[in-house]
KOLVEX-540797 format. One line per field, with one value per residue: y, x, z of N, C-alpha, C in turn. Coordinates in pm, 1 decimal. Layout:
BEGIN
n_Y	(Y, ...)
n_X	(X, ...)
n_Z	(Z, ...)
ca_Y	(Y, ...)
ca_X	(X, ...)
ca_Z	(Z, ...)
c_Y	(Y, ...)
c_X	(X, ...)
c_Z	(Z, ...)
***
This chain:
BEGIN
n_Y	(516.3, 460.0, 633.3, 553.1, 574.5, 376.5, 72.8, -183.6, -126.8, -76.9, -359.6, -510.2, -400.3, -437.1, -719.4, -806.4, -680.2, -871.3, -1114.5, -1146.5, -1307.0, -1406.3, -1446.4, -1575.8, -1481.0, -1488.8, -1422.4, -1196.3, -1042.8, -1084.7, -977.1, -1081.1, -906.2, -933.9, -1221.3, -1403.5, -1176.8, -1018.2, -834.7, -607.5, -594.4, -332.3, -175.4, -233.8, -133.8, 86.9, -21.3, -188.8, -17.3, 12.1, 32.7, 260.3, 281.4, 546.9, 671.3, 807.8, 1147.5, 1282.2, 1531.4, 1709.2, 1802.0, 1956.9, 1967.0, 2127.3, 2467.0, 2638.3, 2608.0, 2586.2, 2353.7)
n_X	(-417.7, -116.9, 98.2, 319.3, 577.6, 735.0, 727.0, 837.3, 834.3, 563.5, 449.8, 604.0, 517.5, 230.3, 207.2, 327.5, 135.6, -88.6, 8.4, 2.9, -45.7, -324.3, -550.5, -819.3, -917.6, -1086.7, -1328.0, -1246.5, -1050.7, -697.6, -365.3, -35.8, 234.1, 506.5, 690.2, 532.5, 407.2, 106.4, -144.9, -434.6, -695.6, -794.7, -565.3, -431.8, -428.0, -247.0, 10.1, 22.8, -29.3, -217.4, -75.6, -78.1, -16.4, 141.7, 236.4, 545.4, 579.6, 787.4, 792.3, 705.5, 465.0, 245.0, 205.3, 42.1, 24.5, -149.2, -327.7, -417.3, -358.4)
n_Z	(115.7, -92.0, -350.4, -614.9, -831.3, -939.1, -1068.3, -989.5, -702.2, -668.4, -758.5, -551.1, -300.0, -312.5, -320.1, -96.7, 70.5, 9.7, 86.0, 369.9, 689.7, 843.0, 1130.9, 1338.6, 1639.3, 1922.2, 1804.1, 1639.3, 1407.7, 1322.1, 1206.8, 1104.7, 1181.7, 1240.1, 1271.3, 1519.0, 1617.9, 1671.2, 1519.7, 1555.1, 1337.0, 1263.2, 1236.1, 1006.0, 735.3, 801.4, 832.2, 625.2, 365.2, 66.7, -255.8, -513.5, -863.5, -1060.7, -1376.1, -1426.2, -1527.2, -1699.9, -1845.4, -1642.1, -1385.8, -1482.0, -1783.4, -1959.5, -1992.7, -2029.0, -1856.8, -1486.8, -1250.2)
ca_Y	(489.4, 542.0, 625.8, 516.0, 580.2, 260.2, -66.7, -272.3, -103.5, -138.6, -497.4, -576.1, -371.3, -487.6, -845.7, -818.7, -691.8, -984.0, -1258.9, -1104.0, -1425.4, -1379.3, -1547.1, -1517.4, -1497.3, -1434.2, -1357.9, -1084.8, -1065.5, -1021.5, -996.9, -1098.6, -796.7, -982.4, -1345.7, -1399.9, -1041.1, -1008.8, -685.1, -606.7, -542.9, -179.1, -88.4, -317.1, -13.0, 185.7, -94.8, -239.8, 32.6, -26.8, 119.6, 287.1, 327.0, 652.7, 668.6, 942.0, 1220.3, 1334.0, 1678.9, 1790.9, 1773.4, 2060.7, 2015.4, 2212.6, 2584.2, 2747.8, 2565.6, 2561.6, 2236.7)
ca_X	(-334.8, 11.0, 142.8, 457.7, 624.3, 815.9, 660.8, 897.2, 788.4, 427.4, 437.3, 661.2, 437.7, 96.5, 219.8, 341.4, 11.2, -160.6, 38.4, 7.2, -109.4, -447.9, -608.8, -927.3, -911.4, -1208.5, -1427.5, -1184.2, -939.2, -565.3, -272.1, 81.1, 329.7, 627.9, 682.0, 469.4, 356.7, -16.4, -206.2, -588.5, -734.6, -817.0, -435.2, -376.0, -394.4, -152.8, 106.3, 67.2, -109.8, -246.5, 5.9, -115.0, 102.0, 122.5, 345.7, 627.7, 558.9, 904.2, 781.6, 663.2, 352.1, 146.3, 259.5, -55.8, 88.8, -257.9, -426.1, -330.9, -395.0)
ca_Z	(-34.3, -138.6, -488.7, -660.7, -995.8, -967.8, -1101.7, -905.9, -567.2, -684.6, -728.9, -422.8, -178.0, -313.4, -305.7, 48.5, 143.4, -24.4, 169.8, 518.0, 751.7, 930.6, 1213.0, 1411.3, 1789.3, 2005.1, 1701.3, 1595.6, 1313.7, 1350.0, 1112.5, 1172.0, 1131.9, 1229.3, 1338.7, 1652.7, 1671.1, 1607.8, 1533.8, 1522.1, 1170.0, 1251.9, 1198.1, 876.5, 630.9, 829.8, 842.0, 478.0, 278.5, -76.6, -354.9, -671.1, -963.0, -1169.0, -1445.5, -1396.7, -1633.5, -1732.6, -1878.6, -1541.8, -1351.6, -1549.7, -1916.7, -2010.9, -1952.5, -2041.1, -1727.7, -1353.2, -1183.7)
c_Y	(569.1, 544.1, 627.1, 547.9, 465.7, 125.3, -158.5, -248.9, -141.5, -264.4, -559.4, -540.3, -431.2, -654.3, -883.8, -801.3, -795.2, -1108.3, -1236.7, -1239.1, -1343.5, -1483.3, -1475.7, -1565.6, -1429.5, -1369.4, -1218.0, -1116.7, -1001.3, -1073.9, -1024.9, -990.5, -864.5, -1137.6, -1365.4, -1275.7, -1008.4, -872.2, -684.2, -546.1, -415.5, -102.1, -162.9, -210.5, 81.8, 114.2, -146.2, -158.2, -10.6, 93.9, 136.8, 335.1, 432.2, 659.7, 810.4, 1012.7, 1313.7, 1484.2, 1754.2, 1768.6, 1858.7, 2083.0, 2125.2, 2358.1, 2688.3, 2720.3, 2534.5, 2447.7, 2249.1)
c_X	(-213.3, 20.1, 282.7, 486.1, 713.9, 734.9, 705.2, 844.5, 637.4, 393.3, 482.4, 578.7, 292.6, 90.3, 250.0, 222.0, -81.2, -133.6, 61.2, -89.4, -220.9, -496.0, -734.6, -924.7, -1007.5, -1295.4, -1357.1, -1050.4, -805.5, -460.8, -135.1, 197.9, 465.3, 589.0, 645.3, 411.4, 229.0, -76.4, -345.8, -597.8, -757.4, -669.9, -361.3, -333.4, -285.4, -15.3, 132.3, -45.2, -101.3, -164.0, -76.0, -4.4, 51.8, 254.2, 424.2, 612.2, 697.6, 892.4, 726.8, 508.4, 228.5, 205.5, 171.1, -35.8, -52.2, -366.4, -360.4, -425.8, -388.1)
c_Z	(-60.6, -284.1, -485.6, -800.7, -1033.7, -974.6, -1005.9, -754.4, -571.2, -661.7, -597.2, -295.9, -180.5, -285.7, -138.9, 113.6, 138.1, 57.5, 308.2, 575.7, 852.1, 1016.0, 1284.4, 1563.9, 1874.4, 1923.9, 1638.8, 1502.6, 1337.2, 1256.8, 1170.1, 1106.7, 1114.0, 1286.6, 1485.4, 1712.0, 1593.9, 1625.2, 1527.5, 1378.3, 1152.7, 1206.0, 1088.1, 769.6, 672.2, 823.1, 697.9, 390.8, 124.6, -151.7, -476.1, -752.5, -1047.4, -1227.4, -1432.0, -1543.8, -1643.4, -1803.3, -1772.3, -1508.4, -1403.1, -1674.4, -2008.0, -1952.8, -1937.7, -1915.6, -1605.4, -1309.0, -1048.0)
***
C-alpha cells in the first residue's frame, strides 16, 4: 500500500486499480497491464498498488514536542 497527500492522486490511482481488465486462462487469473499484455495475478499489487490518503499536516510530522514518535 502506498500513501499520498493528494486527493486527486488518491482517486485517480484507486480508480485505475478498480478498472483493470481481468480474464481467466487455464484456470488462472490474469490482468491486462497494457493493451494485449497480460500478467499473472500475483504481480497485480506491484503494478497497481492500493493508495491510502493521509491529510498533509502543515505543522510538521510531530506537532507534540513532548513526545517522540
